[in-house]
Each structure stands twice: as C-alpha cells, then as structure tokens.
C-alpha positions as CSV (number, residue, x, y, z in Angstrom):
1,M,0.0,0.0,0.0
2,P,1.2,3.6,-0.6
3,L,2.9,5.2,2.3
4,Y,2.2,8.9,2.9
5,R,4.0,11.5,4.9
6,S,2.9,15.0,6.0
7,D,3.0,17.6,8.7
8,A,-0.5,17.5,10.3
9,F,-2.7,19.0,13.0
10,V,-5.3,16.9,14.9
11,L,-8.8,18.3,14.5
12,R,-10.7,15.8,16.6
13,T,-10.8,12.1,17.5
14,Y,-13.5,9.5,18.2
15,T,-13.5,5.9,19.2
16,L,-13.7,2.9,16.9
17,G,-14.5,-0.3,18.7
18,E,-12.6,-1.2,21.8
19,A,-9.0,-1.0,20.6
20,D,-8.9,1.8,17.9
21,Q,-9.7,5.4,17.5
22,I,-10.2,7.5,14.4
23,V,-8.1,10.7,14.2
24,V,-9.2,13.5,12.0
25,L,-6.1,15.2,10.7
26,F,-5.6,18.4,8.7
27,T,-2.4,17.7,6.7
28,R,-0.3,20.1,4.7
29,E,-0.1,18.0,1.5
30,F,-3.4,16.1,1.5
31,G,-5.9,18.3,3.3
32,K,-8.3,16.8,5.8
33,I,-8.2,13.0,6.2
34,R,-9.4,10.4,8.7
35,A,-7.0,7.7,9.9
36,V,-7.3,4.7,12.3
37,A,-4.9,4.8,15.2
38,R,-4.3,1.8,17.3
39,R,-4.8,2.5,21.0
40,S,-2.3,1.0,23.4
41,H,-2.1,1.0,27.2
42,S,1.6,0.2,27.1
43,P,3.8,2.8,28.8
44,R,6.3,2.5,26.0
45,R,3.6,3.8,23.5
46,H,3.6,7.5,24.2
47,T,2.2,8.6,20.8
48,A,-1.4,8.4,22.0
49,S,-0.8,11.6,23.9
50,Y,-0.1,13.3,20.5
51,Y,-3.6,12.7,19.3
52,Q,-5.0,16.0,20.6
53,P,-5.5,19.5,19.0
54,L,-2.9,22.2,19.1
55,L,0.1,20.0,18.4
56,L,2.0,20.1,15.1
57,L,2.9,16.5,14.2
58,H,4.6,14.7,11.4
59,A,2.4,11.8,10.5
60,I,3.2,8.7,8.4
61,F,0.1,6.9,7.3
62,F,-0.9,4.3,4.6
63,G,-3.9,3.1,2.7
64,R,-5.3,2.9,-0.8
65,P,-6.4,6.3,-2.3
66,T,-10.0,4.9,-2.8
67,Q,-10.5,4.0,0.8
68,S,-12.3,6.3,3.2
69,L,-9.9,5.6,6.1
70,F,-6.1,5.6,6.2
71,R,-4.2,3.8,9.0
72,L,-1.6,5.7,11.0
73,N,1.8,4.2,11.1
74,T,3.8,6.7,13.3
75,V,3.5,10.3,14.5
76,D,6.3,12.5,15.7
77,L,5.9,15.7,17.6
78,V,7.2,18.8,15.7
79,Q,5.9,21.7,17.7
80,S,3.9,21.7,21.0
81,F,2.7,25.4,21.3
82,R,3.2,24.9,25.0
83,Q,1.8,28.3,26.0
84,L,-1.6,27.4,24.5
85,H,-1.9,24.4,26.8
86,E,-0.8,26.2,29.9
87,D,-3.1,29.2,29.6
88,F,-6.8,28.4,29.8
89,S,-7.8,31.6,27.8
90,L,-5.3,30.8,25.0
91,L,-6.5,27.2,25.0
92,R,-10.0,28.2,24.4
93,S,-9.0,30.4,21.6
94,G,-6.9,27.7,20.0
95,L,-9.7,25.2,20.2
96,Y,-12.0,27.7,18.6
97,L,-9.6,28.1,15.7
98,T,-9.4,24.3,15.4
99,E,-13.1,23.9,15.2
100,L,-13.4,26.7,12.6
101,L,-10.7,25.0,10.5
102,D,-12.6,21.7,10.7
103,A,-15.9,23.3,9.9
104,T,-14.7,25.1,6.8
105,T,-12.6,22.4,5.1
106,Q,-13.6,19.3,3.1
107,E,-11.9,15.9,3.3
108,R,-9.0,15.2,0.9
109,E,-9.0,18.8,-0.5
110,P,-5.4,20.0,-0.2
111,M,-5.3,23.6,1.1
112,P,-1.6,24.3,2.0
113,E,-2.3,28.0,2.4
114,L,-4.9,27.3,5.1
115,F,-2.4,24.9,6.8
116,T,0.2,27.7,6.9
117,L,-2.3,30.2,8.0
118,F,-3.4,28.0,10.9
119,Q,0.2,27.3,11.9
120,E,1.0,31.0,11.9
121,A,-2.1,31.8,13.9
122,L,-1.3,29.3,16.6
123,A,2.3,30.7,16.8
124,E,1.0,34.3,17.0
125,L,-1.7,33.3,19.5
126,A,1.0,31.8,21.8
127,Q,2.8,35.2,21.9
128,A,-0.1,37.6,21.5
129,S,-1.0,40.3,24.0
130,Q,-4.3,40.6,22.3
131,P,-5.5,37.1,21.4
132,A,-8.9,38.3,20.1
133,V,-7.1,40.2,17.3
134,V,-5.6,36.9,16.1
135,L,-9.0,35.3,16.1
136,R,-10.6,38.0,14.0
137,L,-7.8,37.9,11.4
138,F,-7.9,34.1,11.2
139,E,-11.7,34.3,10.7
140,L,-11.3,36.8,8.0
141,R,-8.5,34.9,6.1
142,V,-10.5,31.7,6.4
143,L,-13.6,33.3,4.8
144,M,-11.4,34.7,2.0
145,A,-9.8,31.3,1.4
146,I,-13.1,29.4,1.1
147,G,-14.7,32.0,-1.2
148,Y,-16.9,33.9,1.3
149,T,-15.0,37.2,1.4
150,P,-17.3,39.9,2.9
151,Q,-18.5,42.3,0.2
152,L,-17.5,45.8,1.3
153,L,-17.1,47.7,-2.0
154,H,-20.5,47.2,-3.7
155,C,-24.0,46.6,-2.5
156,A,-24.5,42.9,-1.8
157,R,-28.0,43.2,-3.1
158,C,-28.0,45.5,-6.2
159,T,-24.2,45.7,-6.8
160,R,-24.2,49.5,-6.9
161,D,-21.1,51.2,-5.8
162,L,-21.3,52.2,-2.1
163,Q,-21.0,55.7,-0.7
164,P,-18.8,56.3,2.4
165,H,-21.9,56.9,4.6
166,E,-23.5,53.5,3.6
167,R,-22.3,51.1,6.2
168,T,-25.2,48.7,6.8
169,F,-24.1,45.1,6.9
170,S,-26.3,42.1,6.0
171,P,-25.0,38.7,7.2
172,H,-27.5,36.8,5.0
173,L,-26.3,38.7,1.8
174,G,-22.7,38.6,2.9
175,G,-21.8,42.2,2.7
176,L,-22.8,45.9,2.9
177,I,-25.9,47.1,1.3
178,C,-26.8,50.5,0.0
179,Q,-29.3,53.0,1.5
180,S,-31.9,52.1,-1.1
181,C,-31.8,48.4,-0.5
182,A,-31.5,48.5,3.3
183,P,-35.3,48.9,4.1
184,A,-36.0,45.7,2.1
185,V,-33.4,43.5,3.9
186,R,-33.9,42.1,7.4
187,Q,-31.4,41.5,10.2
188,T,-28.9,44.2,9.4
189,F,-26.7,46.3,11.5
190,T,-24.5,49.3,11.0
191,V,-20.7,49.2,11.3
192,S,-18.5,52.3,12.1
193,A,-16.3,53.8,9.4
194,A,-13.2,53.0,11.5
195,A,-14.0,49.3,11.8
196,L,-14.7,49.0,8.1
197,E,-11.5,50.7,7.2
198,A,-9.5,48.3,9.5
199,L,-11.3,45.4,7.8
200,R,-10.6,46.6,4.3
201,Q,-6.9,47.1,5.1
202,A,-6.6,43.6,6.5
203,M,-8.4,42.2,3.4
204,S,-6.1,44.1,1.0
205,S,-2.9,43.2,2.8
206,E,-0.6,40.9,0.8
207,A,1.6,40.0,3.8
208,T,2.5,36.4,4.0
209,N,1.8,36.4,7.8
210,M,-1.1,38.0,9.6
211,P,-1.0,41.8,9.3
212,P,-1.7,44.1,12.3
213,L,-5.3,45.1,13.0
214,Q,-5.4,48.6,14.4
215,V,-8.8,49.1,15.9
216,S,-10.2,50.4,19.2
217,A,-11.9,48.1,21.7
218,A,-15.4,49.2,20.4
219,G,-14.3,48.7,16.9
220,H,-13.1,45.2,17.7
221,Q,-16.5,44.3,19.1
222,E,-18.0,45.5,15.8
223,L,-15.6,43.3,13.8
224,E,-16.3,40.3,16.0
225,R,-20.1,40.8,15.5
226,L,-19.7,41.2,11.8
227,L,-17.4,38.2,11.2
228,H,-19.3,35.9,13.6
229,A,-22.6,36.7,12.0
230,H,-21.2,36.2,8.5
231,L,-19.5,32.9,9.5
232,T,-22.7,31.6,11.1
233,V,-24.6,32.2,7.9
234,C,-21.9,30.6,5.7
235,L,-21.7,27.5,7.9
236,G,-25.4,27.3,8.6
237,R,-24.7,26.9,12.3
238,E,-22.8,28.4,15.2
239,L,-19.6,26.8,16.3
240,K,-19.9,25.1,19.7
241,S,-16.6,26.5,20.9
242,Y,-17.7,30.1,20.2
243,A,-19.7,30.2,23.4
244,F,-16.8,28.6,25.2
245,L,-14.7,31.7,24.3
246,H,-16.8,34.0,26.4
247,L,-17.1,31.9,29.5
C-alpha cells in the first residue's frame, strides 16, 4: 500500500471499537483526512498523547487512495505550542480556531495556504498580547480562502457602488448594502467607518503572515459581531466553541 508523509494537526478524535480510534487530521499535503490509530495501554507507546489538538505533528500513514480511512503508522511531535496548553484563555482560543478550520474544510481537499495560516495563527496566539485580534484575522482569512469574502465595496443586493456613509451590513447577503436596499433587507446592523477601514486594510494586505489590525476596543467588538454573523450564515450553524470563548 502507498505510504504517505505529511505535517499535520489533529482536529478531533472519536473511538472505533474497543481498541482503535479515528483521528481526523488536517495535513499540509493532502488536506483533511481520517485515519485509524491503534490505542495501546503500554507505557512505551507515548504517541497516544499526541492525538490531541494544538500540536504540530509529522504523520506517516498508509492506505489505498480509494479507501475512506487511512491507517496511522507513526507520528512525531514537531511543535507543541506549549503556551496554549498552559493558559486556559489561550487554550479556548486555540480550540475555537481548530473547530473553525474543521468546519470550513472538506476531506481530501489540499489547502496548504490554510495549513500555513493555521500554523502561523497558533504561533502568534501563543505570543499575542491581544488574542482576540488573532481570532478576527484568522476568521477573515478563512472566509477569504473558502470564497466567502465579505463584500465591502459594492452593495451585496443590487451591486451598486457604495457611498462612504453607507455602512449597513447584511449577514445573509454577505456584505454591505446601499441605502436604497436597506429597508427591504432584514437583520442588518450598522458598522462604524473606522471598523470597516480596518477590515478593508486587512483584506487588501498581501503580507505572508497576519497583518496588524489597528482598531479600538469598540471597533473590535463590531468586527467580531460582523465576522461571527457572516461565518454563522456561511456555515449554517454556530460553532460550539464560540460560546466557550466567552465563559
């Protein structure tokens, strides 16, 4: 059988019978895959402790391309992101990013740019003085990567160019709407000019890593509301770990 190697993050696990578990991995080369891992109670088998989120692994697995499940051969720890496991607030943020990545990716669809983005987000989260900023930037970049970039230049309903004073956002339409369309659209809210400018700058940045997001505390709350509402509509549900963030 073909043998595959890739750096990978664990998204989640679940049991399979009495002796095995299925590990859902997001790999750099192959995208999201599912693989069977043999559980062992032997003290010499320490790899079972690696099957948890927020660890960068190098995984070797095998199986036929037509099969739905691979089988894990070995995993080695590459990076532990220790700070995320030692700080409960950072742990919650990291688990939210993990669930978001899981919810927005399809199996066996390689997305190396998302892998790099996730790795950079965890590294920045471990060092960040403002973890919430890392979350907002990751949410935005994920939306852009999967084709749901918020429409901020033209009316999301009639496609007319927007005027500076038109700052009404519709989550269901995925963008700003003009003054003429606003009365006909339900569940909208207004965003400040400063918050929109920060969002536009982040969207237009071509930096390989996450750019800074200069915004006030109030503006950040606006961005969180906008991106959360947009993501919830795109996914068709709210992520379970989002409520966990605000405990």
